[in-house]
C-alpha positions, -999 to 999 in steps of 0.1 A, spaced: 0 0 0 14 33 -11 13 62 14 11 98 2 29 126 19 9 156 32 3 185 7 15 220 16 7 252 -2 32 282 -2 11 314 -4 26 349 -7 11 378 12 20 414 3 0 439 23 -36 431 15 -27 411 -16 -29 373 -12 -14 351 -39 -24 315 -34 -3 286 -44 -28 264 -62 -4 235 -69 13 229 -36 40 204 -29 40 170 -12 64 170 18 70 146 46 64 171 75 57 206 87 94 210 95 102 202 58 75 227 47 91 253 69 125 247 53 110 250 18 92 282 29 124 297 42 142 289 9 113 303 -11 113 335 10 150 340 5 148 334 -32 118 357 -35 137 385 -16 168 381 -37 147 383 -69 128 414 -56 161 432 -49 174 423 -84 143 434 -102 132 463 -80 99 446 -74 81 446 -40 89 415 -20 60 398 -2 57 404 35 56 366 42 52 331 29 23 314 45 22 277 44 -12 260 46 -21 223 47 -44 206 22 -74 218 42 -63 254 41 -51 256 77 -21 278 83 8 257 96 38 280 92 44 316 83 79 329 73 82 367 75 107 380 50 118 408 74 130 381 98 154 368 71 171 401 70 181 399 106 190 363 107 
């Protein structure tokens, strides 16, 4: 019997603008989803600096039912 991993969605929030991640990604745990969110946030921040675009305020990770499980604030990455 094949077991499937939980699905996580990595949504971007910029002010009042919510950009959902409709596809999501299967990952083994919330801890793994946090790592992916941190990498995504860093990459997004770097790209925003390069292009002059506005970076999102955070990457919000939700489970397959839409419940928030992790939020990575981009401003925290600047101090870490």
